[in-house]
N, C-alpha and C positions, 0 to 999 in steps of 0.2 A: 504495499499499499504505500502512498505516497503522501508527506505530509503537507504539501500545497501544489497547487498547480503547476507554479514554477518547476517543482521537481520531476514534474514529466517531461519538461522541455531542457534540462540541463543535465550535464553529466559530469561532477567534479573529479569522477576517477578516469574520463577520457584523457588519453596520454597525448602529450603534444605533437602534431604532425607537420612535416615541412610546410604544408598548405596553411595551418593556422600561424604559423610565423610569417610566411608569406603575407598573411591577411593583416596581423601585426604590423610591419614593416611597411605596405603600403598605407595603411591608415596614418601611421606617423609622417612617412615622407610627403605625404597629399597634405595634411594638414601644415605641415613645417612649410609647402612650397608656399599655398594660400596666405598663411603666416607673413612671409616674406614679401609677397606680391602687395598684400595690403599695407604693411609698412613703406615700402617703396611708392604705394599712391598716396601716402600720407592719411590713411583711414586706421589711425592708431588704435580706436576704441574696436574695430575688427579685428584686427591683429592681436588684441589680448583677448576678444572673444574665441577665438580659434586657438589661441594659447590653452586657456583655460578648458577648452573641449579634451584635450590632450591628458593634462595635468592632473593627478589625483592627490589630494589635500597637499598642493603646491609643489608636487614632486612628479619628476618623470617616471611613469610607472616600471618603465625598463631599467630603470638605476636600481629599483629595489625589489621587493618581494612581493608585489602586484600580481594577483592571477586574472589573467584574462578567461572569460567564460563564453565558452562555444555550445550553441545547440547543435544537434545532429543535422547533417543537411538531407533532409527529407526528398529533396528534389532528385537525390541520385539512387534513392531506394527503388528496388526492382519490384 
């Protein structure tokens, strides 16, 4: 039995795969690029908002023990 609806869709026991790391890298690179572009265009509030989308408690999640949670990709199920 599941404790919550969220338990139906998340699997904390799922081992990290190269695809998961690729998704994390893609997300960080995309947000960083958008943040740089915002700064270059003088849109500092947008740059700060983009930075805050990535940071967790003011820290880069890849610099600590933050765990990204992925749900199973049901589009690949047969």
